[in-house]
Every structure is written in structure tokens, then in C-alpha cells.
N, C-alpha and C positions, 0 to 999 in steps of 0.2 A: 240357566235360562232367566231372562230378565222377567221382572214383574209384568210388565206389559205385554211380553210375549205368552206368559201364564194367563193373563186376564183374556186374550183373546181366545186362547184354545178354552179357557173354562166357559166361555159363552157358547162357543162352536158346540161343546159338548153336551150342555144343557139343552140346546136346542134339538140336538139329534136324539137325545135321549127321550124327548118329549113327542118323538116320531115326527118332527118337522122334516118336509122333503129336503134332502142335501143341497139341493139348488136354492131352495127358499132359505135354507139356514145360512149359505153363503152371502145371499143378499143382504140377509139382516146383519150378519156381522161386518159387511164392508159399510152398511149405511151406519153401524155404530161408531167407525171411526172417520166418518165422512165430516169434514167441517167446511163452510162457506164464509168468505169474509170479504167486504168491500175494500177496495183500494185503487190507487192510481198506478196504472202501469207506465213505467217511465221509458221502456224499452230495453233492447240486447245488444250486445257487442260481443263479437268473436273475441277470445282473449288467449287462446293456446292451441297448439296441436300436437302437442307431446303430453305425455301422462302427468299428470299432478298429483301427485301424492299428498297424504296427510303432513308430513313433514313440512313439505316444500309450501303448501297452502298455509300453513301456520306462520311462515315467515314473509311470503308475498302477498297474501290473501287481501291483506287490508289494502295495500298499495292496487291489488287488481280492481277491487271494488270502485276505490277513489278514482282510478284511470277511466275507468268505465263511465262514472257518473260524469266526469269532465267531457268526455267523448258524446254523451248523450246529449248533454247541455249546448254542445256546439253544433248538433245537428239540427237543434231547434224544431224537433218534430212536436205536433201536438201530443200532450199527454192525455192517455185516454182511461175513462173511468170503467173498472172491471170487476167483475165477482171471480175471486179466486177459489177454486174449489180443490180441497185435497182429500184425498181418499186413498184407499188400498190400490186402486187402479192407476192412480198417479195425479198429476197437479195441472190443473186446466185453468187457463186465462180467458174470460169470454166477457164481451159486452153485448148489447141489446141487438147486435147484428151479426156478429160471427165470433168464431173461436180464434183467438190471437196465439194462442200456444198451448201445447199439450205435451208434458213430458212423463215418461213412466218413472217410476220410482228407482230403479235401477240407474236410470241415466243420470239422476240428480247426485252428483258426487260431493258437493258442499253447500252449507246453507249457513248465513252468517249476517249479522247487523253491520250496515256502514258504520264504519268508525266515526264519520263526522255527522251522523244523523240517526240517532236512535229508532227513528219512524222509519227508516228504509231498511229493507230486507234485501239482501242479494242471494241469487243461488245459481250455482254453476252446473249446467247441463251438459252431457257428454254426448257426441254423434259419433259412435266407435266406426261406422263404416265410412265416415268422412275424416276421421281422426282429427275432430275439432271440438273445441269447448266453447260455451257461450256463456256470457255472464248476464242474468237478468236482473232488473232492478224494479222492486214494487215499493210504493209509499203508502203506509197506512195513516188513518187519522191521529193515532196518538202511539205511544211507546208501549203501553199496556196491550193492545191490539198486535202490533208488531212482535211482541215477544210470544204471545200465545201462538201466532203463525209460526214462528222460529222454532218453538219447542215442539209443536204438534207434527211440523213438516219433519225435522230431525228424528222425531220418534219414528215414524213410518218409513223413513229411508233406512232407517238401522236395521228394523225388521225386515225390509225387503232384501238387505244385503245377506243378513243371517240366513234366509231362505236360499239365497242363492248359493252361497258357499256351502251349505249342507249338501248339495248337488255332488260336492267332491267326493263324499263317502264313497260314492260307487264308481269312481273313477279308476283306469287302470295304472294311473300315475300317483304314486303314493309316496308319504314321506312319515318317519316316524314321529315326528314333532307334532303336536296339536296346539291351536290357539282359539282360545274362546270356545271350546267343545267343537270346533271345526276342523275337519281334516283338510290340510293345505296341499297345494299343487308342488310337487318337487321341481323347483326351476331348474336343476341341474347346476345350482350354487346356491349357497345359504343366502337368506336375506340380510342377515347381520354376521360379523365375526369373520368371515373369509375373506383373505386378501384376493381381490380380483387381479387377473391377469393384465399386463401392461396394454394388450391387443383390446381387452373389452373395456378398460377405462378410456381408451381413445375414441372406440366405436361409439361408446356411450356419450361422451363429448361432443363427437359429432353430430349424434342424433339429436343432442338437446340444443344445439347451437344453430342449426341451420334452417329454421323454420320463419316464414314471413308470411303474415296474414293482411290481407288489404281489403277494404270495401271499394268497389269499382262499380261503374257502369258499362256494362257490355256493350259495344257498338255493333261487331259484326266480324265474322271469319271469311277469308277470301281464300278461295282455293286456287292453286296455279296448276300447270298442265303437266300431263305425264311425261312428256317428251323433255320438258326442260327439267324434270326431276331426275331423269336418267343420266343428262350432262352434269347435273349438281353432284351426283354421288362420284362422279369421275374426277372432279376437279375440286379446289378447295372453298374455303368459305368466300373468298372474294368473288369466285363465279356465282355463287349463291345470292350474294349482295347485288351482283348484277341481273340475276334473274327476277329479284324483288322490284327492281328500279323499273324494270320493263313493265310490270302489273301495277304497281302502286305509286309512281311518281318518284321524284327524286329522293334518293335515301344517302345517307352520309354516315358511314361506320364510326363507331367508338371502339375503343380498345376491347377486348374478350369477346368481340360479335355482336355487341349491342347496337342498336339502331338509333340514330339521332333525330330524323327527321322524316316525315311521312306525309303525304298529302292525300285527301279522301275527298269523296263526293259532299257537297254542301248540305245534300238531304240529310246524311248521316248526323252531320253536324246539329242541324235544324231538329232532328229528332231528341237528341241528347238535350239540347236546351229546352225543350218542352216537355221535359221530365218522362218522356215515353220509353225511355231505356231500361233493360233488363236489368236490376240491382243485384250484384253478386258477389260471392266472396271468393277471392283468389287465394289459395293456400299452396305455397312454394316450400318445398323441402328437397333433400337429396333423393329422395323416391320419385318426385316429379312434380308437376303443377296441376293442380286440381281446381276446377271453378264450380262453384254452387250455387244455386239460386239462394238468395238471402233470406226469403220468406219461407219458402217449401222446405229449403234442405235438402233438395234433390240436385245429385250431381249430374251435370250435363257435359262436362269437358274433363277430360284428363290426358296429359301426356307424360311419358316418362322424361326424367330430367335428361336422358342421354338423346333424347330426339327434340331438345330445344336447340335449335342451333343459333339463333339471333334473338334479342331482347334488348328493350330499354325505354327510355323515356324519349317519347317522340311529340313531334308538332303536328297537328291536324288543321289546316287552314290558319287562323289566327289563334286558335287555341293550343296552349303550350302544356298542358296538363294531362296528356294521353300517354298511356303505356302499351307497347305491342310486343309480341313475342313470335316466332316463326318457327314452326315443327315440322320434322320430317317423319312421316309413317312409313317405317321399311316393310311393314306387313302390306300395306296398301300400295306402296310406291306412290305416295302422294305428297304434298307440301301444302302448308296453308298459313295463312299470316292472321291472328287474333289480335283485335284490338278494343281498348277499354280507354275510358275517362276516370282519372283518378280526382280526388277533389281540389288538388292544387298542383304544382309543378314540382314542389319539394316531395309530396309523397311519391309521386312518379318516379323521381330520382332515387328516392330511397328503396323502392320496389325493385328498381333495378339493379342496384347494389346488392340488394339481399338476394335476388335470383342469381346473380353471379356467384355469390358466397356459396349457395346451394350447390351450384354446378362445380365449384371449387372443392366442397366438401365431398360430394360424390366421387370426384376423382381421388381425394386422399382415400376415401373409403376403398376405393379398388386397390390403391397401392397397398394398404394394410392388408386386404384380405386376399391380394395376388390374383384379382379377377375372379375369383370365386367365393361368392356371398355365404357359402353353407359352412364354412369353417367354424368349429365351436369357439365360444368366446369365454369357455369357463374350464377349468382343470378338472373338476369332479364330474361324475355320472349320476343320473337319477337311478330309480329302479322302477322296470316296467313288470307288470303283472299280468295274467291272463291272456288271452288270444292275441294282443297287441306285442307281447313279448316276442311272438314268433314271428312278427313282422319288421323287426327292428333290423336295418342293413347298416352297412358301414359307410358313412358319408363320403369317404376318400373314393368310392366307387360312382359319385355322381360329379359330372363336370357341367357348369352351366354354358348353355350356349346363347341364349339371349330371352330377356323379359317379355311376355306375352301378354299379361293382363295383371289386373290389381283389384282387389276386393277388400272386404271387411277386415281380413286378418293381416293382408300384406300383398307383395307383389308374387306372381305366378310366373315362373320360367319355364321354358322349354330346356331340357337337359339331356345330357348322354348317361345312360347308366349302364356302366361295364360291370356285368356280372361275372365272377369268378368262373373261369373255364370255358367260356362263352367267347368266342373271336370277335363279333360284331356286337358293338354296343346298341343297347335298345334306345329308343328316343322316346322320353316320358315328359310328363309337366310335374312340377314341383312347386306345391303351395306351402310358402315360407311364412311363419307367423313373425310379424315385425318386431323390431327391437321397442322395448318398454310396453308391450302388451300388458292389459289388465289381466287379472285373475280370471274375471268373468269371461274374457277373451280365450283365456287357455282352457277354461272348462267346455267352452265351445268348440274349441279346435279338436280336444280329445274326444268330445261325444262324436264329431263328425268322424273321426278315426274309427271309433268302436262301431258305430253303424255301419260305415262301409266295409269293415273287416266281416261283416255277418252276410254281406250281397253279392250274389252272381247271377247277372242277367244281362243278355246283350243290349239292353236299353238302359243300363245304369252305369255312370262310369266306374271303372275298375281301380280298387286299391293295389298298388303293387308293392309298396314298402313304406317305412315310415322312419324317421328318426327323432325319437322324444327322450332321449338319454341327456342330450346336451342341447344347450341354446346355440342357434336358432332352430326351434321345432321345425320339421318338415314332413309334409305328407306327399307321399310319391305316388301319382296316378297315372294311368293310360293316357297318352296324348291324343286327342281327338281333333284331327287335322285343321278344320276350318274355324275353329272357337264357337264361342256362344251363337245361338240361332238367331237372336235379335240383331247382333252386330252384323251377321252374314245378310240378314234381310235388309238392313239400312244401307249396307254398302251394295247390295243389289239394286235397290231403289234409285241410289244415286248414279248408278252405272247403267240405269236403264234396263235392268234384268229384272222383268216383272215376274211375281210368285204365279204358278198355274194352279187350278183347283185340284189336279191329280196329286201335286205335292202338297197341298194341303190337307188331304186325306191321307196321305202315306205318313206325314209327320205327326199328325194327331193319333193315329192309331198306334203308332210307337210309343207315344207319350203315355197313351192309356194303358199300353202292356206293361211299362214300367211301374205305373201307379198301383195297377192290379197286383203286380209281384210285391210290392211293398206292403199293400194292404193284408195279403197272405201271411207277412210277418208282421202285423198288427203295427205298422208304422204308417205316419201321416206325415208327408213330405213339408206341407204348412208354408212353403215358398214357392209354388209352381208359377213360373212366370218364363217368357222366351228368353231372358238373360241368364236363367238357370237350365237350359237346355244346348247340349254340345251337338254340333252336325259334323260328322264325320263323311267318310268317302261312301260313295253310292247311295246318298241320302239317309246314311242311318244315324239316328237321333239317340242321344243319351241323357238321361237326368243327372244333373249334378248339384253341388252346394246343398249339403245335408245339414248344414249348421243350426238349423231351426227345427230339424225333424224330431218328432216326439212318438213314443211309443203308447199305444193305447192300453188301460190296464186291462186284466183278464175279465171278460164277460162285458165290457163297455164298448159303445159305439162311438163315444164322444169324448173330448176333455174340456174341461172349464179352464181358460187361464186367466190370471188377472191382469195381464199385461199383452196387448196387441202389438206385432211388430209394425214399426213405423213404414219400412221399406215395402211392405206388403198392403197398404192402404187401398190401393187403387185395385187389388184383386180379392180383397175380403167380401165374404156373403153378408147377407142382413143378419143373421143370427149371431156371426161374430162380433158386429158392431153393439147388437141389443144385449147378448148375454154372455159375450167372449166365449162362445162355443164353437169348438173347432171338431171337425169329422170328416168322414169320407164325402158326406155332401157339401161342405165348405171347400173341400178340394176339387170337387167336382165343379163348382162355380167358378175356382181360379183357373181351371183347366180350359172352361170355355172362352174366359178373358184371353186366356194364352194362344187359343185358336185364332180370336179377334187379331191378337197382336200379327200372327203369321199372316193372316189376311191382308192386313194392313201394311205389311212389311215394316215393323218395327214401330207402329203408331202407339201414343201414350194414352192410356185409358182415361177418359173424362179429362182430356188435354185442357178445357177449359175451365176446369174446376179446380180452386185450390185445395191442397190434398186434406186439410182438417175440415174441408165442407163435402168431402166426397160421401161420407157415411150419412148426412142429412138427404142428399140426392137419391142415393140408393134407397133409403127407408121411404122416400117419397115415390118411389116406383121408377126413377129413371134408369134406363139401360143403354147400353152401348149402340151406336148405328150400325145398320148392315153396311158392310164393306161391299165394293163392287164385285169383286171375285168371288164373294160369297153366295153359292146357290141358295134357292128358296129352302129345299130339303135339309142342306146343312143349316140354314139360318135357323129353323124350327128345331133343331136339335139344340143349338146353343140357348135359344129361349126358354127351352124347357130346364135346361141348367142352370138358369137363372131365376127360377120359380122363387117367390118371396117365402115360401113355405119349405124347408129342408126335406121334410118327408115327402113332399110333391117332386123333388128332382131323381133324376135316374141314378144310379149306382155305376160304378165304372164299367162293369160288364154290360150292363144295359146301355150306357152310352156307346160302348163299342159296336153292340148290335144295331144301336139307331145309326151309326156313322155307315156302317156297311151297307144298311139298307138306303142310305140317302145317295151312297155313292153307286148303288146300282140303279137306282131310280132316275138319277141324271146321265146315267150311261158314261160314267167318268172312267177314263182307262188308266192304267198303272202310269206312275211317273217315268217319263222316257228320257231323263237327263240328271246328271249330277250336278245341281245347283251350286255347289260350292266351287266345284271346278269350274263351271261358267263363269262365276264372279271373280274368282282368284288366280285361275291358271296362266294367264296372261302376264301376271305380275310377280309370282311366287318363285319361279326359275328353279335352278337345279336342286336347292336344298329342299323345297317342296317335294320334288320327285322322290327323291332320297326318303323323305319322311312318310310319303304313302307306300313305298316299298315295304318300310319296317312296319308300318301299319297293319300290313297282311299277315306278318309273323305270328305264329301261335303264342298263348302265353307261356312264359318260361316258368320252371318250377319255382316254386317259393324260395328265397334266399335263406 
């Protein structure tokens, strides 16, 4: 135990011994380690989309910082005078107008001085949901102040990581070796000393060499028609090229399916020249192409690499610095062209070449894995203990059909699960932990498996099995046919399938039933949102994604956390921002936001507010606006769920009764259609009908 850790614990012990309230004691301890510094924020640049370990950073860290400083100078943006606050909660940069950046301590992976200027400090922050690292540059008035900031931040980050890894002690995945008094995750192969298999070496080589990151200006996405898509699937890439010519002007193909020229309306070009475009980060890897807002770090576009059919450096009018790619969505039976401006033509050409490399690497990976991404990449097996050991299945029983989603941990696949002695395979969903995942990701992955193994409720996704003895780690879950509710609602809106009030009540009551069951198990979901609700046949809703779920201590009704989840900012209650307190009442708040999402068919909460400013808006009393489909009685219930004082908000059981009363008052009938079927049935074809038939089967015995 470090001296710093002992000092923090000593202070907390003295405060509690003097009968200071525990929450007050926590505040005092946090303030004890809070420091503020005046500095100049130079900016930040995306630097990598693969894991950067300590060894790699020691080799390339100096060069990363140097390159970031050069890029920031080329951008010629105004430097901003800021106050840098470092505390147990995280690192915050703010000027007199707004918060520019906030990073929790767990996401700060490295802190160092600029090799060329000791007044400058760089810190690397990790966005695991995006698989992205950012390098931030801060300049202080003198070397002494920079050194103090460096030492203090490093100390706090080290402490935060120790706390995170201490959670491994309760994990079902164990190893006999211990490092720094912490039990480590059994990776399925040793970190050092074991000779990896040839396949594993090739896979890791592919994973690390196929990433491209580019800063772009997003222009627009142009959808093509359903009829043309059907023809495109019957013909080759030349026919697809002809379809794009019809819609977007004359196009000339280069090799590997890339696009050479493209014309667009002058209004789009004018909008970019006037600096009104959305600034984004495009991340291309063999997993797919992901587009993220450069300020909020919120993802708004993702396509699997297999869906990318055409790509390349393009011309738009007189501008020759554009990049475009065309994607085909087999699930929606749709095709779109996505267009961007780069800084110059050379950047566009390099990005096109890197996307081509990502496609090539994906094809090589398929060849290595024989089309099965679940094959083990190590010879040895780890050890499982407890309830999870009974859920381990033979990965040879699992056969991939297609990717159906992507999230924090990696890609989600639709698979066939062939159980021994069962003639017909079951259709399942498999969540695969991506190659190069951090230990913190592994902790969350195992925690989700442990929680799901305890649960059995019709409105909670069911865990069918797992593979944790070898990498890649897999969670096998029931397949809920239509996918996440947010996705279904947004597609329905695009196809003019509007949500009806009976469906809003029906979905909301099912979500409450699942949340009430979790509370009986003393579990808080803590990430309630439409994206984490799955829609099945006959309007059945199931709660999914338990990576952030936490258990309430015995005798407690709330927990206090040091770090708030960034992804849930727009769903957080007032006390979560003020006190970092999470409870049933904060989940009630998030539930009401989710109902608002349902009513607006995938609307973004506080869409006109930067996510770092949401806390201020909520504290000042701002609430979401009443959607058109939301009746007055229903809106009254939602407003009660958003009361500023947590104790004034209703419980899950009370909200359930309030919704039933509101439904009765408006004489709302029961839902009379299968929304998912209405949205998708015309496009999903025979495979979906087979999927629905298998969905009706009863749960098989545990393997």
C-alpha cells in the first residue's frame, strides 16, 4: 500500500471516528486532494484507436506528444486560458464561459511533459466505447507549476487504477499470480513468457496495423431507394456504381471499389466554406467505420467494414479535398453515401488508402479464422469459479451468421448455437470482447456475465452461456429479433411508421417491470436508455447492457460514486451531478427520459446543448419538452419523475400505478400491432421468419 493511499485512508478514518457524516467525510477527503491551476489549453488531437500500454508509450510517447503539438499549431486555433481542476472525481478544463473537457481518472492513461518544452504537459485520455485515444496539451507559466500538476495528476490516476483493479478480487475469473497486491484477470494466456500461437500473432498484427483516424467536416448522407438496393444485391459492384451515378452525378471508379469524383449541390459546399459543418472524427478499422462528433465524443454513425462497398478521394464541384464512402445495410435493406471534407487532397487520398487497408485486413482476418471470429487465439485455458463455471460452453458449438451490432466491448453477432443432442440449432446473440481490450474492460465484461447469471425475468435479456476460458471472451444471450428500441424507433420514423400512445404505455410498463425486479435483487441498472432496451416479437421489451449495473449495499438505498458515466450524461438526475449519488430515484429519472425517447422516436435529450453543459441546464431547472404523442396525464407522470428533489420522485411501483391510472384516464386501448414487424417485415425476408420461429422455442436446458 502506497503512502498516498495510507494518508487518504487515515484522513477518512479520523473524520469518521469524530462522527462526521460519511457523505460529509467523503466531500472533505475529496477537497483535500483537489488542486486548481491556471494554464493555457492548446487543444487535443485523436492519436490512436488501439490499446496503448506502458511499454509502447515509453517508446512512442514522446513522438506522440511532439506530433500532437505540430498538428495543433497547423490548426491555428486560438489558445484558451483555462482553470485546470484535478480531484478524485477527475480532470476538468474550464474557462469563464464553459467546460471545455472533463475526464474521469480511470480514462486518463498517461501523463507526461512535452520533451521539447517542460512548461507543456500532455495527458492521454481513453474513450473505450469509441476505441479512441486523445492527446491533450496544456501549457503552464513555468516549469515548476507544470511539474506539480504532473506529479499530482499522476498520483491521483495511479490511485484510481488501484481501486479499479481491486474489484478483480470478487471476479469469477481467477489467476494464481498477483501483481502489486491485486488479483489479475486470467487472460487465457500469460502476459509474459508464453509463446503465442502463430494465429494469435497474426491476429494481433492485423488488429494493430489497420486503424486510420482522420479529422473531417461532415457534409451529409444521401439515401438511395429500396428498389435500387434489391438490384444491387443481385449484381456486382459495377451495377452499384451505376446506381450512385443516377443519384449523385457522374462517378468514375478507381480500383478496389473506391470513388474518384462526385458532384453535389453548391449549397453544401457553401455551408462548409462558411465553417458551418459538423467537425467529426472518422475511425476506420477492420471492425468498421465509426464517425464521432469531435467536441462531444458522441458517436452518430457506424458501419461494419463488410457493409462498406465503395470509398475514396472525391471531388465536389471545384473542391478536390473530399472523401466519401457508400454503405449497404442488409438489415434495413438500404444504401447510403456519406460525404466529408478533409483538410487537403493528400489527406483524402491517405484516408481512402487506409480504408482500403482496413478492408484488406478484414479479409485476411476472415481467412485466418475460417469465417469464424470465435476461434481461440491461445493454447491455454483460464480457470472459472462459481456460478459462471456452469455456464461455460464449447465454442465449437457456435457458428457466426452475421454481425448485428457494436458497442463498448466489441461486435455483437447473430449466431447458430448447436447444442449436443438437439437437432435444430438455436439462434442466439453473441457479444465478443474485442482484441486488445483493457483489464478494466475485462472487469466490466465479467461483471455483466455475473449479474446476468443471477437474473430470470421476461423483461430482462437472458444469458444462455459464455466462453471465458480462452480469448476472445464471449457472452451468449438470447436473440431479441428487432434489436435495440432506439434503432427500431428511428427507422420507423424514417419510414413514416409513427409511434402510438398505446405502444408508449406498453413499452414503459414492461421496462418498469424489469427495473422493479432488479431492485428486488438490490441492483441498479444505472444506464437506462432506449438504446439499452431490446424489442422482440409481439412488442416484448427486454432490458439489456448491464456493464454499469451496481448492487446496493445491504441496508442502503443509494450509492455514491466518484466517477459518473459520460455516456449517460443526458439521462442523469440532479443529485447525480451534485452529489454523485445514484439510487432507485435516479433510475426513475432516467426511466422518464427513456419514455421521452420513445415518444419522440429516438430523439436526443437536450439536443441543442453540449453534453458538458447538460448538468448546468438541469440544475437550473430545465426539463425536456412535451412530445406531440405524449398525453397530458402521461406528461404529468414524467414531470413527477424529474422532480429536483429525489425524495419527491415516485418509486418504480408508484410510477407503475401512476402509468396505469394515466392510461385509464385517457381511455388508451392496448397496443394492437407488432411495431417491429411493421417496420421491418417487408425487408427482412425468409431469415427473419426463421428467426421468429426459433424465438418461440422454450429455453433449452443449461449446457
